[in-house]
N, C-alpha and C positions, 0 to 999 in steps of 0.2 A: 462246163455244164453246172448249173445251179438249180437246186430243187426249191420248191416253194417253202417258205419258212413256216414252222409250227410256232404258235404263240400261246403264252399264258400270262396272267396277271395275278400278283399276290403281294400284299403288304406295301402297296404303293410302288411296286416295281413290275415292269413289263419285261418278259423274257422271250426272246425269239431264238429258235434253233435253226441253223442254216447248214446246208451241205452242198458240196460241189465235188467235182472229180476232174482229173486230168491224167494223161499218160505221163510216165516218167520222162520220156524224151522231152516233152514240153516243160516239165518241172525243171529239168537240168538246164535246158536252153534259156529259159526266161526267169526262173525264180531262185536258183541256187548260185550263190557266190560265197563259197566257204571262207576265203581269205578276208573279204570285206566284212562279213557278219561276225566272224570270230574276232576281228579287230574291235567291233562294237562290244562284244562280250568282254574283251580284255579291259575295257574302260569301266565295266560295271563293278561296283564294290563286292558283289557276290561271286565274282570270278574266282575260281579255285576254292570256294567255300563250301560247295556242295558237289556230290558226285555226279549230279545231272548237269553241271556247268563245266565248261572248259577250264583249264587245259585237260585233254584226254590222253589216254595211253593208246589211242587208235586214231586213224585218219578219218575225220567225219566225211570227207569227200568219197570215201570207199563204201559208205553205207548205202547211198542212193542207188547206184547201179545194180544192187542185189535185187531190186524190186522193179516191177513193170508199171505200176499205177499208184496214184495217190488219191485217196478219198479224204477231202477236207471236211471237218466238222467245226462249227462255231456256235457259241452262245453269245447273243447280243443282250446286254443287260441295261435296261433303261430305268434309271432312278426317276420316277415321275412325281411322287409326293414330296412335299417339303422335308418331311422327316427322312425319307430315303436319300434325297439330295444332300442333306446335312451329314448323314452317315457316310455317304460316298466321298464327300469333301474332306471330312475329318480324318478318315483312314481308309483310303481306297482298297488296300490289300485286305483288310478285315471285312469291309463291305462285300467284296467279291468272294471271300473264302467259301461260303456255303455253295455258291454257284460253281466255283472251281471244283469243289469236292464232288458235286453231282456230275459235272462235266467229265471229270477224270473217270468216274464210275461208268459213264456212258462209253467213253473211249475204250476202257478196259473190256467192256462187253463186246464192242465191235471187233476188237482185236481177237478175242476168244472165238468169235464166229468164223474166222477165216484162218485156217491152218497156215503157219509160216508167215503170218503178217507181223508188222511191227507198229506199235502205237507210239505216236509222238505227242506229248502233253503240251498244254498251254502254259509254258513257263517251267520254272524249277520244280523238282520233285517235292512233294509235301508229305511223304510217308512219315518221316521223323520230324519232331519239333526242332531238334538240333541235329544237323547232319554229322555223321561220324568223321567226315573229311576234315572238319574244323579241328578235330582232336588227332589228326593224322592216323586215323584208324580206317580199316576197310568198311565198305558199305555193309550195314547190318541186314539189309533186305535186298540183295542184288537181283532176286527174281522179280521184285516189284519196281525196281529202278527203271525209269524211262526218261529219255531226253526230250528236249523241245525242238520244234521246227527250227527256230532261230539258232539254237546251240549247235546245230548241224549245218548251219550256213544258209538256211532258207530266208527269203525276204517275206516275212509275214505280212508286212504292210501292203505290199503289192498283191499277194495272194488274197488277202481280205478284201481289197478293193476290186480286183479283177475277177476273181472266181466266186466271191461270196456276196458282192455288192454291199460290203460293209467296211468302208475305209476307216482306218484307225483314227480316233479322235483324242484330243488332249484337253484337259480342263485348265482352268486358271487358278490362281490362289483364292479367288472368290467364288468360283462355280465349278462343279464337276462337268465333264463332257456330257453331251446329250445321251450318249450311251458308251458303255465299255464293250469290248469284244474280246472273247477268249477264243483262240484258234488252235486246234489240234489236228491230227491227221492219223490215218491208218495207211501204211504202205503195204501193198499186196504184190504177190508174185505174178498173178494173172491179170490181164487187162480188165 
């Protein structure tokens, strides 16, 4: 299921909010491969550098069966003006940071609305500028720490394409992608 996107434009950037949903049985059958995606995580330079990234002291595969349904949320960010395209090309992470922060707040709100749910963010935790894990210390804000879909073994690319109609895109050294897409989810106990 995919809902109609909500859209807004500001500062040469168009933003669309997308949602979709699927039962956990379909999620597990088609979109979760913990071994494969944790292998990708292991190749990332951030692996082991933040508490929201593997390796974990728990089995990511054990998280999914605790829930009955997945509601996907995404923000599609289209840099349309030349200024926005230049900013997106120069530093994609900084360009996306305000959209990511707003998206995290939306996901946090959705998680609060449903008792017993679990929010999965669009990438690594951004609560602290420097994660305590890098200094071999425990998480300073464990109540705020959330994992990402991919860090628990989900195929975000397939989910974005199949369930949200927003396939992941990649830029080149000379041009950003047409759009960036941030994908998160809320796992719920009820269908």
